[in-house]
Structure formats: C-alpha cells, structure tokens
C-alpha positions, 0 to 999 in steps of 0.5 A: 292775463292782465292788460294794463293801459297807462291813463297818464304820466305825471312828471314831478319837478322835485323829488319828495323829501322828508326832513327830520332829526333823529339819532345816527350810528355810523359803522365803519371798518379798518383796513384789516377787516376791508382785506378780510371782507375782500377775500371773502367776497373773492371766494364767493365770486369764484363759487358763483362763477363755478356754479353759474359760469357767465349766467350770473342770476340777477340777485348776485350781479352786485357781488361782481359789480360793487365794492366788496365793503359796500356788499358786506355792510349793506348785507350786514345792515339788513340782517341787523334790521331784521334782528331788531325785534329780537333785541329791543321793543322795536320794529325792523321799520323803526330803523333804516340804514344807508351805505355811503362813501365818506372820504375814501371809506365806505360806511354804514349809517343806521338811523331812526325813521321817525322825527326825534327817533325811538332810540332803536338806532342808539341801541344798535350802537350800544349793543352791536354784539348782541344785534350781531349774534341775533342777526347771525342766528336769524340769517344762518338758520334761514334755508335760502341760498343768497338772501330772502325777505326772512333774512336779508331783503328789506321793504323800503330800502333807500338803496333798493336792496341792491348789492346784498348777499346773505353769506357776505353779510354774515361775515361781519356779524359772525366776526363781531359775535365771535370777538365779543363771545371769546 
C-alpha cells in the first residue's frame, strides 16, 4: 500500500498557455449526416441500456450526456489521429483535434501541434478518405468493446478523452470510406 502526503499546494493565477501558428483543418457535417449520427447514437444507447440498465459504466456516460455529433466527431478525430503514421510520415502526436461549437453547429478542428506546423493536419484535409479507411481498419480490428489506447484514447487530448465511443466514432470513417470507394 502506498501512502501519499501533500507537501504543499500551489495555485497558479493564470493557466499555462502556448501560442503558435499552425494550419487548421475544419470538419463539419450536414443535416442528413447529423440525423444519421443521432440515429446511430440512439441505437447505441438502447444497446448499452439493455446491457447495463441503470449502471452505465463511466466510459459510456458521455454517450448519454453529450450531443451525438460531438461524440461522433471527437471519436472519429481520435481514430484518425491514431491512423496518421499509417498514411504520412508523422506521429499521432503531431496533430491534435478540438471539438467546438461554431454558431449552432458542432465542428472538429485538426491542427498541427508545432509552431508553423509540419503539414500533417493539411494531409488529413487533402486525403480524408484515405485517413478514414485506415482509421476504420485500425479501430474495427481492435478487440476492445468501447475504445482503448490502441484504437481511441489519446494522450494529451485537450478535452480529456471525454465523450468517446468506438462504434459511434467508426460511423463517420465507414461512411467516408464507403462513399469514396464506390
């Protein structure tokens, strides 16, 4: 057993911030995709509720509390980030993603994590179907149920890995990959 005592607590006046310029790629979905995502999330909610009843596991609570589009975009963004090394000569940590509300829409912003950027986020914008195909392959072959560090969870997520769901995240890459392979 480990016993830890707090020696001192220090409060910072301002949060630590880093300012730099880098390319940003914005992803947004239209109303028909929003409806399809909402239907998929509702299907997942029914499945989870029938399996767990009122004892929903912590990692699935975001599915019930967050907007369906936020869950889908955030999960897809993580899956695409994990697929980056499979498409371009970059690390998963070279790009990050932020899900935000813009006007009345929920959007995803991919951005390079270094000043000036290294071009990885721009590659996502140029080759989204290829990234979607690789992300789909990576996540769908993982043997976890709802998402793990191999297929969904990202170290350094600006939103603390909240509102993630593997199957909901796969919904968009599958649709993107299917639309470009047809």
